PDB file of N, CA, C and O in Angstrom:
ATOM      1  N   MET A   1      37.864 -35.947   2.902  1.00  0.00           N
ATOM      2  CA  MET A   1      37.563 -34.761   3.656  1.00  0.00           C
ATOM      3  C   MET A   1      38.291 -33.793   3.202  1.00  0.00           C
ATOM      4  O   MET A   1      39.511 -33.960   3.226  1.00  0.00           O
ATOM      5  N   PRO A   2      37.855 -32.783   2.778  1.00  0.00           N
ATOM      6  CA  PRO A   2      38.845 -31.493   2.480  1.00  0.00           C
ATOM      7  C   PRO A   2      39.837 -31.029   3.407  1.00  0.00           C
ATOM      8  O   PRO A   2      39.396 -31.074   4.555  1.00  0.00           O
ATOM      9  N   ARG A   3      40.836 -30.665   3.347  1.00  0.00           N
ATOM     10  CA  ARG A   3      41.697 -30.064   4.495  1.00  0.00           C
ATOM     11  C   ARG A   3      41.361 -28.683   4.727  1.00  0.00           C
ATOM     12  O   ARG A   3      41.112 -27.846   3.860  1.00  0.00           O
ATOM     13  N   ASN A   4      41.379 -28.499   6.150  1.00  0.00           N
ATOM     14  CA  ASN A   4      41.061 -27.132   6.589  1.00  0.00           C
ATOM     15  C   ASN A   4      42.222 -26.496   7.350  1.00  0.00           C
ATOM     16  O   ASN A   4      42.576 -26.793   8.491  1.00  0.00           O
ATOM     17  N   ASP A   5      42.823 -25.470   6.455  1.00  0.00           N
ATOM     18  CA  ASP A   5      44.061 -24.714   6.879  1.00  0.00           C
ATOM     19  C   ASP A   5      43.999 -24.378   8.482  1.00  0.00           C
ATOM     20  O   ASP A   5      45.062 -24.248   9.088  1.00  0.00           O
ATOM     21  N   GLN A   6      42.854 -24.252   9.105  1.00  0.00           N
ATOM     22  CA  GLN A   6      42.665 -23.831  10.419  1.00  0.00           C
ATOM     23  C   GLN A   6      43.194 -24.988  11.375  1.00  0.00           C
ATOM     24  O   GLN A   6      43.565 -24.793  12.532  1.00  0.00           O
ATOM     25  N   ASP A   7      43.176 -26.181  10.748  1.00  0.00           N
ATOM     26  CA  ASP A   7      43.702 -27.487  11.598  1.00  0.00           C
ATOM     27  C   ASP A   7      45.197 -27.187  11.961  1.00  0.00           C
ATOM     28  O   ASP A   7      45.737 -27.766  12.903  1.00  0.00           O
ATOM     29  N   GLN A   8      45.797 -26.340  11.249  1.00  0.00           N
ATOM     30  CA  GLN A   8      47.292 -26.377  11.388  1.00  0.00           C
ATOM     31  C   GLN A   8      47.858 -25.000  12.375  1.00  0.00           C
ATOM     32  O   GLN A   8      49.026 -24.707  12.629  1.00  0.00           O
ATOM     33  N   ILE A   9      46.770 -24.398  12.751  1.00  0.00           N
ATOM     34  CA  ILE A   9      47.113 -23.154  13.545  1.00  0.00           C
ATOM     35  C   ILE A   9      47.735 -23.661  14.930  1.00  0.00           C
ATOM     36  O   ILE A   9      47.217 -24.516  15.648  1.00  0.00           O
ATOM     37  N   GLY A  10      48.958 -22.975  15.187  1.00  0.00           N
ATOM     38  CA  GLY A  10      49.612 -23.346  16.230  1.00  0.00           C
ATOM     39  C   GLY A  10      50.201 -24.628  16.357  1.00  0.00           C
ATOM     40  O   GLY A  10      50.715 -24.978  17.420  1.00  0.00           O
ATOM     41  N   ALA A  11      50.166 -25.390  15.310  1.00  0.00           N
ATOM     42  CA  ALA A  11      51.145 -26.723  15.352  1.00  0.00           C
ATOM     43  C   ALA A  11      52.353 -26.689  15.057  1.00  0.00           C
ATOM     44  O   ALA A  11      53.082 -27.681  15.090  1.00  0.00           O
ATOM     45  N   ASP A  12      52.714 -25.539  14.732  1.00  0.00           N
ATOM     46  CA  ASP A  12      54.414 -25.397  14.282  1.00  0.00           C
ATOM     47  C   ASP A  12      55.189 -25.969  15.685  1.00  0.00           C
ATOM     48  O   ASP A  12      56.040 -26.852  15.574  1.00  0.00           O
ATOM     49  N   GLY A  13      54.868 -25.458  16.881  1.00  0.00           N
ATOM     50  CA  GLY A  13      55.721 -25.691  17.937  1.00  0.00           C
ATOM     51  C   GLY A  13      55.642 -27.075  18.038  1.00  0.00           C
ATOM     52  O   GLY A  13      56.668 -27.591  18.481  1.00  0.00           O
ATOM     53  N   LEU A  14      54.586 -27.954  17.716  1.00  0.00           N
ATOM     54  CA  LEU A  14      54.412 -29.558  17.869  1.00  0.00           C
ATOM     55  C   LEU A  14      55.425 -30.211  17.110  1.00  0.00           C
ATOM     56  O   LEU A  14      55.966 -31.242  17.510  1.00  0.00           O
ATOM     57  N   ASP A  15      55.762 -29.542  15.807  1.00  0.00           N
ATOM     58  CA  ASP A  15      56.499 -30.186  14.508  1.00  0.00           C
ATOM     59  C   ASP A  15      58.013 -30.234  15.170  1.00  0.00           C
ATOM     60  O   ASP A  15      58.798 -31.001  14.612  1.00  0.00           O
ATOM     61  N   ARG A  16      58.429 -29.590  16.151  1.00  0.00           N
ATOM     62  CA  ARG A  16      59.859 -29.292  16.406  1.00  0.00           C
ATOM     63  C   ARG A  16      60.162 -30.548  17.529  1.00  0.00           C
ATOM     64  O   ARG A  16      61.297 -30.877  17.875  1.00  0.00           O
ATOM     65  N   GLY A  17      59.063 -31.094  17.957  1.00  0.00           N
ATOM     66  CA  GLY A  17      59.228 -32.297  19.356  1.00  0.00           C
ATOM     67  C   GLY A  17      59.430 -31.405  20.494  1.00  0.00           C
ATOM     68  O   GLY A  17      59.793 -32.069  21.465  1.00  0.00           O
ATOM     69  N   ASP A  18      59.338 -30.188  20.748  1.00  0.00           N
ATOM     70  CA  ASP A  18      59.667 -29.434  21.868  1.00  0.00           C
ATOM     71  C   ASP A  18      58.646 -29.785  22.933  1.00  0.00           C
ATOM     72  O   ASP A  18      59.036 -29.773  24.101  1.00  0.00           O
ATOM     73  N   PHE A  19      57.466 -30.076  22.685  1.00  0.00           N
ATOM     74  CA  PHE A  19      56.204 -30.149  23.549  1.00  0.00           C
ATOM     75  C   PHE A  19      55.791 -31.623  23.452  1.00  0.00           C
ATOM     76  O   PHE A  19      55.660 -32.170  22.357  1.00  0.00           O
ATOM     77  N   THR A  20      55.597 -32.230  24.566  1.00  0.00           N
ATOM     78  CA  THR A  20      55.022 -33.595  24.474  1.00  0.00           C
ATOM     79  C   THR A  20      53.879 -33.761  25.751  1.00  0.00           C
ATOM     80  O   THR A  20      53.748 -32.953  26.671  1.00  0.00           O
ATOM     81  N   PHE A  21      53.172 -34.891  25.579  1.00  0.00           N
ATOM     82  CA  PHE A  21      52.300 -35.054  26.345  1.00  0.00           C
ATOM     83  C   PHE A  21      52.740 -34.853  27.833  1.00  0.00           C
ATOM     84  O   PHE A  21      51.983 -34.383  28.683  1.00  0.00           O
ATOM     85  N   TRP A  22      54.004 -35.239  28.072  1.00  0.00           N
ATOM     86  CA  TRP A  22      54.658 -35.508  29.488  1.00  0.00           C
ATOM     87  C   TRP A  22      54.644 -34.260  30.001  1.00  0.00           C
ATOM     88  O   TRP A  22      54.513 -34.123  31.218  1.00  0.00           O
ATOM     89  N   ASP A  23      54.772 -33.181  29.181  1.00  0.00           N
ATOM     90  CA  ASP A  23      54.719 -31.731  29.675  1.00  0.00           C
ATOM     91  C   ASP A  23      53.590 -31.250  30.345  1.00  0.00           C
ATOM     92  O   ASP A  23      53.695 -30.318  31.143  1.00  0.00           O
ATOM     93  N   VAL A  24      52.404 -31.850  30.075  1.00  0.00           N
ATOM     94  CA  VAL A  24      51.437 -31.468  30.775  1.00  0.00           C
ATOM     95  C   VAL A  24      50.816 -32.623  31.728  1.00  0.00           C
ATOM     96  O   VAL A  24      49.826 -32.444  32.438  1.00  0.00           O
ATOM     97  N   ALA A  25      51.519 -33.792  31.643  1.00  0.00           N
ATOM     98  CA  ALA A  25      50.698 -34.910  32.384  1.00  0.00           C
ATOM     99  C   ALA A  25      51.166 -34.470  33.687  1.00  0.00           C
ATOM    100  O   ALA A  25      52.227 -33.873  33.869  1.00  0.00           O
ATOM    101  N   GLN A  26      50.175 -34.850  34.749  1.00  0.00           N
ATOM    102  CA  GLN A  26      50.337 -34.705  36.153  1.00  0.00           C
ATOM    103  C   GLN A  26      50.251 -35.947  36.820  1.00  0.00           C
ATOM    104  O   GLN A  26      49.205 -36.590  36.730  1.00  0.00           O
ATOM    105  N   PRO A  27      51.371 -36.450  37.590  1.00  0.00           N
ATOM    106  CA  PRO A  27      51.182 -37.842  38.030  1.00  0.00           C
ATOM    107  C   PRO A  27      50.118 -38.050  39.074  1.00  0.00           C
ATOM    108  O   PRO A  27      49.676 -39.186  39.252  1.00  0.00           O
ATOM    109  N   GLU A  28      49.663 -36.990  39.800  1.00  0.00           N
ATOM    110  CA  GLU A  28      48.599 -36.968  40.701  1.00  0.00           C
ATOM    111  C   GLU A  28      47.442 -37.425  39.988  1.00  0.00           C
ATOM    112  O   GLU A  28      46.780 -38.370  40.415  1.00  0.00           O
ATOM    113  N   GLU A  29      47.107 -36.723  38.766  1.00  0.00           N
ATOM    114  CA  GLU A  29      45.961 -37.288  38.220  1.00  0.00           C
ATOM    115  C   GLU A  29      45.923 -38.703  37.719  1.00  0.00           C
ATOM    116  O   GLU A  29      44.896 -39.368  37.587  1.00  0.00           O
ATOM    117  N   ALA A  30      47.427 -39.186  37.393  1.00  0.00           N
ATOM    118  CA  ALA A  30      47.424 -40.585  37.031  1.00  0.00           C
ATOM    119  C   ALA A  30      47.010 -41.393  38.072  1.00  0.00           C
ATOM    120  O   ALA A  30      46.167 -42.267  37.871  1.00  0.00           O
ATOM    121  N   VAL A  31      47.618 -41.162  39.425  1.00  0.00           N
ATOM    122  CA  VAL A  31      47.112 -41.868  40.441  1.00  0.00           C
ATOM    123  C   VAL A  31      45.887 -42.038  40.592  1.00  0.00           C
ATOM    124  O   VAL A  31      45.462 -43.193  40.629  1.00  0.00           O
ATOM    125  N   LYS A  32      45.041 -40.987  40.711  1.00  0.00           N
ATOM    126  CA  LYS A  32      43.728 -41.057  40.722  1.00  0.00           C
ATOM    127  C   LYS A  32      43.002 -42.059  39.612  1.00  0.00           C
ATOM    128  O   LYS A  32      42.241 -42.954  39.977  1.00  0.00           O
ATOM    129  N   ALA A  33      43.311 -41.819  38.256  1.00  0.00           N
ATOM    130  CA  ALA A  33      43.052 -42.426  37.063  1.00  0.00           C
ATOM    131  C   ALA A  33      43.177 -43.992  37.380  1.00  0.00           C
ATOM    132  O   ALA A  33      42.203 -44.719  37.183  1.00  0.00           O
ATOM    133  N   ALA A  34      44.358 -44.494  37.863  1.00  0.00           N
ATOM    134  CA  ALA A  34      44.743 -45.744  38.079  1.00  0.00           C
ATOM    135  C   ALA A  34      44.135 -46.362  39.284  1.00  0.00           C
ATOM    136  O   ALA A  34      43.845 -47.558  39.242  1.00  0.00           O
ATOM    137  N   LEU A  35      43.902 -45.627  40.405  1.00  0.00           N
ATOM    138  CA  LEU A  35      42.996 -46.220  41.540  1.00  0.00           C
ATOM    139  C   LEU A  35      41.531 -46.410  41.277  1.00  0.00           C
ATOM    140  O   LEU A  35      40.844 -47.241  41.871  1.00  0.00           O
ATOM    141  N   ASP A  36      41.033 -45.479  40.223  1.00  0.00           N
ATOM    142  CA  ASP A  36      39.579 -45.626  39.811  1.00  0.00           C
ATOM    143  C   ASP A  36      39.273 -46.909  38.660  1.00  0.00           C
ATOM    144  O   ASP A  36      38.262 -47.605  38.573  1.00  0.00           O
ATOM    145  N   LEU A  37      40.441 -46.943  37.881  1.00  0.00           N
ATOM    146  CA  LEU A  37      40.530 -47.903  36.866  1.00  0.00           C
ATOM    147  C   LEU A  37      40.781 -49.409  37.348  1.00  0.00           C
ATOM    148  O   LEU A  37      39.981 -50.306  37.085  1.00  0.00           O
ATOM    149  N   TYR A  38      42.076 -49.631  38.147  1.00  0.00           N
ATOM    150  CA  TYR A  38      42.166 -51.014  38.555  1.00  0.00           C
ATOM    151  C   TYR A  38      42.288 -51.041  39.993  1.00  0.00           C
ATOM    152  O   TYR A  38      42.870 -52.007  40.486  1.00  0.00           O
ATOM    153  N   GLY A  39      41.861 -50.191  40.697  1.00  0.00           N
ATOM    154  CA  GLY A  39      41.604 -50.296  42.442  1.00  0.00           C
ATOM    155  C   GLY A  39      42.698 -51.006  42.987  1.00  0.00           C
ATOM    156  O   GLY A  39      43.807 -50.524  42.760  1.00  0.00           O
ATOM    157  N   PRO A  40      42.635 -52.049  43.659  1.00  0.00           N
ATOM    158  CA  PRO A  40      43.856 -52.506  44.440  1.00  0.00           C
ATOM    159  C   PRO A  40      44.872 -52.648  43.691  1.00  0.00           C
ATOM    160  O   PRO A  40      45.948 -52.390  44.231  1.00  0.00           O
ATOM    161  N   ASN A  41      44.900 -53.088  42.245  1.00  0.00           N
ATOM    162  CA  ASN A  41      45.872 -53.428  41.546  1.00  0.00           C
ATOM    163  C   ASN A  41      46.640 -52.557  40.803  1.00  0.00           C
ATOM    164  O   ASN A  41      47.436 -52.879  39.921  1.00  0.00           O
ATOM    165  N   ALA A  42      46.261 -50.946  41.355  1.00  0.00           N
ATOM    166  CA  ALA A  42      46.922 -49.833  40.668  1.00  0.00           C
ATOM    167  C   ALA A  42      48.371 -49.774  40.758  1.00  0.00           C
ATOM    168  O   ALA A  42      49.021 -49.391  39.785  1.00  0.00           O
ATOM    169  N   VAL A  43      48.843 -50.068  41.672  1.00  0.00           N
ATOM    170  CA  VAL A  43      50.372 -50.184  42.114  1.00  0.00           C
ATOM    171  C   VAL A  43      50.855 -51.027  41.194  1.00  0.00           C
ATOM    172  O   VAL A  43      51.677 -50.519  40.432  1.00  0.00           O
ATOM    173  N   THR A  44      50.572 -52.288  41.005  1.00  0.00           N
ATOM    174  CA  THR A  44      50.861 -53.312  39.992  1.00  0.00           C
ATOM    175  C   THR A  44      50.916 -52.804  38.607  1.00  0.00           C
ATOM    176  O   THR A  44      51.937 -52.886  37.924  1.00  0.00           O
ATOM    177  N   ALA A  45      49.672 -52.213  38.144  1.00  0.00           N
ATOM    178  CA  ALA A  45      49.489 -51.541  36.879  1.00  0.00           C
ATOM    179  C   ALA A  45      50.577 -50.324  36.580  1.00  0.00           C
ATOM    180  O   ALA A  45      51.103 -50.242  35.470  1.00  0.00           O
ATOM    181  N   ALA A  46      50.883 -49.375  37.655  1.00  0.00           N
ATOM    182  CA  ALA A  46      51.941 -48.299  37.405  1.00  0.00           C
ATOM    183  C   ALA A  46      53.214 -48.831  37.184  1.00  0.00           C
ATOM    184  O   ALA A  46      54.015 -48.281  36.429  1.00  0.00           O
ATOM    185  N   ALA A  47      53.485 -49.992  37.867  1.00  0.00           N
ATOM    186  CA  ALA A  47      54.704 -50.645  37.924  1.00  0.00           C
ATOM    187  C   ALA A  47      55.035 -51.094  36.529  1.00  0.00           C
ATOM    188  O   ALA A  47      56.025 -50.710  35.907  1.00  0.00           O
ATOM    189  N   HIS A  48      54.027 -52.032  36.033  1.00  0.00           N
ATOM    190  CA  HIS A  48      53.982 -52.585  34.479  1.00  0.00           C
ATOM    191  C   HIS A  48      54.227 -51.304  33.712  1.00  0.00           C
ATOM    192  O   HIS A  48      55.305 -51.319  33.118  1.00  0.00           O
ATOM    193  N   CYS A  49      53.595 -50.327  33.583  1.00  0.00           N
ATOM    194  CA  CYS A  49      53.806 -49.351  32.871  1.00  0.00           C
ATOM    195  C   CYS A  49      55.448 -48.667  32.836  1.00  0.00           C
ATOM    196  O   CYS A  49      56.048 -48.409  31.792  1.00  0.00           O
ATOM    197  N   ALA A  50      55.875 -48.498  33.939  1.00  0.00           N
ATOM    198  CA  ALA A  50      57.071 -48.043  34.243  1.00  0.00           C
ATOM    199  C   ALA A  50      58.112 -49.097  33.581  1.00  0.00           C
ATOM    200  O   ALA A  50      58.946 -48.837  32.714  1.00  0.00           O
ATOM    201  N   LEU A  51      57.897 -50.181  34.115  1.00  0.00           N
ATOM    202  CA  LEU A  51      58.960 -51.104  33.488  1.00  0.00           C
ATOM    203  C   LEU A  51      58.840 -51.341  31.904  1.00  0.00           C
ATOM    204  O   LEU A  51      59.818 -51.630  31.214  1.00  0.00           O
ATOM    205  N   THR A  52      57.572 -51.192  31.411  1.00  0.00           N
ATOM    206  CA  THR A  52      57.583 -51.402  29.771  1.00  0.00           C
ATOM    207  C   THR A  52      58.251 -50.283  29.353  1.00  0.00           C
ATOM    208  O   THR A  52      59.076 -50.347  28.442  1.00  0.00           O
ATOM    209  N   ALA A  53      57.934 -49.072  30.028  1.00  0.00           N
ATOM    210  CA  ALA A  53      58.588 -47.643  29.343  1.00  0.00           C
ATOM    211  C   ALA A  53      60.248 -48.086  29.549  1.00  0.00           C
ATOM    212  O   ALA A  53      61.053 -47.766  28.674  1.00  0.00           O
ATOM    213  N   ARG A  54      60.582 -48.656  30.464  1.00  0.00           N
ATOM    214  CA  ARG A  54      62.093 -48.647  30.561  1.00  0.00           C
ATOM    215  C   ARG A  54      62.836 -49.413  29.941  1.00  0.00           C
ATOM    216  O   ARG A  54      64.053 -49.246  29.855  1.00  0.00           O
ATOM    217  N   PHE A  55      62.085 -50.526  29.333  1.00  0.00           N
ATOM    218  CA  PHE A  55      62.519 -51.758  28.640  1.00  0.00           C
ATOM    219  C   PHE A  55      62.587 -51.121  26.980  1.00  0.00           C
ATOM    220  O   PHE A  55      63.460 -51.338  26.140  1.00  0.00           O
ATOM    221  N   ASP A  56      61.434 -50.331  26.863  1.00  0.00           N
ATOM    222  CA  ASP A  56      61.317 -49.753  25.460  1.00  0.00           C
ATOM    223  C   ASP A  56      62.248 -48.443  25.254  1.00  0.00           C
ATOM    224  O   ASP A  56      62.159 -47.736  24.250  1.00  0.00           O
ATOM    225  N   GLY A  57      63.139 -48.203  26.301  1.00  0.00           N
ATOM    226  CA  GLY A  57      63.900 -46.944  26.183  1.00  0.00           C
ATOM    227  C   GLY A  57      63.237 -45.537  26.201  1.00  0.00           C
ATOM    228  O   GLY A  57      63.783 -44.517  25.780  1.00  0.00           O
ATOM    229  N   ARG A  58      62.127 -45.602  26.682  1.00  0.00           N
ATOM    230  CA  ARG A  58      61.256 -44.263  26.997  1.00  0.00           C
ATOM    231  C   ARG A  58      61.286 -43.578  28.227  1.00  0.00           C
ATOM    232  O   ARG A  58      60.367 -43.484  29.040  1.00  0.00           O
ATOM    233  N   ASP A  59      62.587 -43.038  28.306  1.00  0.00           N
ATOM    234  CA  ASP A  59      63.063 -42.424  29.726  1.00  0.00           C
ATOM    235  C   ASP A  59      62.084 -41.471  30.241  1.00  0.00           C
ATOM    236  O   ASP A  59      61.997 -41.448  31.469  1.00  0.00           O
ATOM    237  N   ARG A  60      61.304 -40.656  29.567  1.00  0.00           N
ATOM    238  CA  ARG A  60      60.469 -39.693  30.218  1.00  0.00           C
ATOM    239  C   ARG A  60      59.133 -40.383  30.708  1.00  0.00           C
ATOM    240  O   ARG A  60      58.555 -40.046  31.742  1.00  0.00           O
ATOM    241  N   ASP A  61      58.716 -41.357  29.880  1.00  0.00           N
ATOM    242  CA  ASP A  61      57.524 -42.168  30.308  1.00  0.00           C
ATOM    243  C   ASP A  61      58.061 -43.042  31.530  1.00  0.00           C
ATOM    244  O   ASP A  61      57.251 -43.325  32.413  1.00  0.00           O
ATOM    245  N   TYR A  62      59.318 -43.467  31.628  1.00  0.00           N
ATOM    246  CA  TYR A  62      59.648 -44.321  32.843  1.00  0.00           C
ATOM    247  C   TYR A  62      59.517 -43.385  34.044  1.00  0.00           C
ATOM    248  O   TYR A  62      58.905 -43.591  35.092  1.00  0.00           O
ATOM    249  N   ARG A  63      60.126 -42.460  33.724  1.00  0.00           N
ATOM    250  CA  ARG A  63      60.401 -41.403  35.033  1.00  0.00           C
ATOM    251  C   ARG A  63      58.673 -41.080  35.525  1.00  0.00           C
ATOM    252  O   ARG A  63      58.277 -41.334  36.663  1.00  0.00           O
ATOM    253  N   PHE A  64      58.040 -40.658  34.755  1.00  0.00           N
ATOM    254  CA  PHE A  64      56.719 -40.461  34.989  1.00  0.00           C
ATOM    255  C   PHE A  64      55.942 -41.723  35.586  1.00  0.00           C
ATOM    256  O   PHE A  64      55.249 -41.484  36.576  1.00  0.00           O
ATOM    257  N   TRP A  65      55.965 -42.842  35.181  1.00  0.00           N
ATOM    258  CA  TRP A  65      55.282 -43.857  35.753  1.00  0.00           C
ATOM    259  C   TRP A  65      55.829 -44.362  36.883  1.00  0.00           C
ATOM    260  O   TRP A  65      55.039 -44.941  37.628  1.00  0.00           O
ATOM    261  N   SER A  66      57.306 -44.288  37.319  1.00  0.00           N
ATOM    262  CA  SER A  66      57.939 -44.365  38.529  1.00  0.00           C
ATOM    263  C   SER A  66      57.586 -43.581  39.451  1.00  0.00           C
ATOM    264  O   SER A  66      57.574 -43.968  40.620  1.00  0.00           O
ATOM    265  N   GLU A  67      57.249 -42.388  39.118  1.00  0.00           N
ATOM    266  CA  GLU A  67      56.700 -41.363  39.969  1.00  0.00           C
ATOM    267  C   GLU A  67      55.324 -41.469  40.600  1.00  0.00           C
ATOM    268  O   GLU A  67      54.981 -41.062  41.711  1.00  0.00           O
ATOM    269  N   VAL A  68      54.510 -42.170  39.565  1.00  0.00           N
ATOM    270  CA  VAL A  68      52.959 -42.745  39.794  1.00  0.00           C
ATOM    271  C   VAL A  68      53.121 -43.878  40.805  1.00  0.00           C
ATOM    272  O   VAL A  68      52.517 -43.771  41.873  1.00  0.00           O
ATOM    273  N   PHE A  69      53.848 -44.910  40.582  1.00  0.00           N
ATOM    274  CA  PHE A  69      54.317 -46.001  41.219  1.00  0.00           C
ATOM    275  C   PHE A  69      54.683 -45.485  42.783  1.00  0.00           C
ATOM    276  O   PHE A  69      54.121 -45.936  43.781  1.00  0.00           O
ATOM    277  N   THR A  70      55.479 -44.702  42.797  1.00  0.00           N
ATOM    278  CA  THR A  70      56.006 -44.385  44.270  1.00  0.00           C
ATOM    279  C   THR A  70      54.861 -43.523  44.996  1.00  0.00           C
ATOM    280  O   THR A  70      54.847 -43.522  46.227  1.00  0.00           O
ATOM    281  N   LYS A  71      53.864 -42.764  44.255  1.00  0.00           N
ATOM    282  CA  LYS A  71      52.661 -42.063  45.160  1.00  0.00           C
ATOM    283  C   LYS A  71      51.983 -43.357  45.291  1.00  0.00           C
ATOM    284  O   LYS A  71      51.599 -43.577  46.440  1.00  0.00           O
ATOM    285  N   LEU A  72      51.729 -44.272  44.431  1.00  0.00           N
ATOM    286  CA  LEU A  72      50.761 -45.207  44.891  1.00  0.00           C
ATOM    287  C   LEU A  72      51.205 -46.169  45.992  1.00  0.00           C
ATOM    288  O   LEU A  72      50.473 -46.899  46.659  1.00  0.00           O
ATOM    289  N   ASN A  73      52.607 -46.036  46.069  1.00  0.00           N
ATOM    290  CA  ASN A  73      53.288 -47.125  47.199  1.00  0.00           C
ATOM    291  C   ASN A  73      53.305 -46.334  48.533  1.00  0.00           C
ATOM    292  O   ASN A  73      53.932 -46.737  49.512  1.00  0.00           O
ATOM    293  N   ASP A  74      52.715 -45.394  48.523  1.00  0.00           N
ATOM    294  CA  ASP A  74      52.703 -44.419  49.864  1.00  0.00           C
ATOM    295  C   ASP A  74      54.139 -43.791  49.990  1.00  0.00           C
ATOM    296  O   ASP A  74      54.477 -43.356  51.092  1.00  0.00           O
ATOM    297  N   GLY A  75      54.956 -43.722  48.978  1.00  0.00           N
ATOM    298  CA  GLY A  75      56.064 -43.175  48.798  1.00  0.00           C
ATOM    299  C   GLY A  75      57.296 -43.906  49.203  1.00  0.00           C
ATOM    300  O   GLY A  75      58.418 -43.402  49.236  1.00  0.00           O
ATOM    301  N   LYS A  76      56.939 -45.369  49.567  1.00  0.00           N
ATOM    302  CA  LYS A  76      58.269 -46.213  49.811  1.00  0.00           C
ATOM    303  C   LYS A  76      58.737 -46.537  48.739  1.00  0.00           C
ATOM    304  O   LYS A  76      58.057 -46.523  47.713  1.00  0.00           O
ATOM    305  N   THR A  77      60.262 -46.968  48.777  1.00  0.00           N
ATOM    306  CA  THR A  77      60.757 -47.466  47.842  1.00  0.00           C
ATOM    307  C   THR A  77      60.589 -48.567  47.523  1.00  0.00           C
ATOM    308  O   THR A  77      60.530 -49.303  48.508  1.00  0.00           O
ATOM    309  N   PRO A  78      60.431 -49.284  46.200  1.00  0.00           N
ATOM    310  CA  PRO A  78      60.090 -50.582  45.898  1.00  0.00           C
ATOM    311  C   PRO A  78      61.163 -51.497  46.551  1.00  0.00           C
ATOM    312  O   PRO A  78      62.380 -51.315  46.533  1.00  0.00           O
ATOM    313  N   GLY A  79      60.403 -52.628  47.195  1.00  0.00           N
ATOM    314  CA  GLY A  79      61.209 -53.434  47.928  1.00  0.00           C
ATOM    315  C   GLY A  79      61.332 -53.421  49.500  1.00  0.00           C
ATOM    316  O   GLY A  79      61.922 -54.216  50.232  1.00  0.00           O
ATOM    317  N   THR A  80      60.627 -52.327  49.799  1.00  0.00           N
ATOM    318  CA  THR A  80      61.026 -52.083  51.393  1.00  0.00           C
ATOM    319  C   THR A  80      59.681 -52.234  52.283  1.00  0.00           C
ATOM    320  O   THR A  80      59.682 -52.346  53.509  1.00  0.00           O
ATOM    321  N   GLN A  81      58.486 -52.216  51.420  1.00  0.00           N
ATOM    322  CA  GLN A  81      57.233 -52.769  51.976  1.00  0.00           C
ATOM    323  C   GLN A  81      57.080 -54.038  52.259  1.00  0.00           C
ATOM    324  O   GLN A  81      57.330 -54.903  51.420  1.00  0.00           O
ATOM    325  N   LEU A  82      56.596 -54.354  53.631  1.00  0.00           N
ATOM    326  CA  LEU A  82      56.763 -55.782  54.015  1.00  0.00           C
ATOM    327  C   LEU A  82      55.357 -56.267  53.567  1.00  0.00           C
ATOM    328  O   LEU A  82      54.392 -55.506  53.499  1.00  0.00           O
ATOM    329  N   ALA A  83      55.311 -57.590  53.267  1.00  0.00           N
ATOM    330  CA  ALA A  83      53.880 -58.354  52.962  1.00  0.00           C
ATOM    331  C   ALA A  83      53.188 -58.476  54.044  1.00  0.00           C
ATOM    332  O   ALA A  83      53.804 -58.721  55.081  1.00  0.00           O
ATOM    333  N   SER A  84      51.952 -58.358  54.073  1.00  0.00           N
ATOM    334  CA  SER A  84      51.011 -58.138  55.148  1.00  0.00           C
ATOM    335  C   SER A  84      50.597 -59.699  55.328  1.00  0.00           C
ATOM    336  O   SER A  84      49.771 -60.025  56.180  1.00  0.00           O
TER     337      SER A  84
END
């Protein structure tokens, strides 16, 4: 496919690494998506994402998914919820 120079419009800011997905991602939207996709396992899915990001050294991802986890966990700190 031939190159279209218009594909590059506004891309100069992206090349610097200043703008990432996490600049526009909203934890509240991720909470809704996780609940829709994983149902009652949404908290576990968010925890998995947070831990994977942490072990991969992706600090911004870790903070994002930790916030999603906290919102799904009713704002309770991990380990403070009693088993039913």
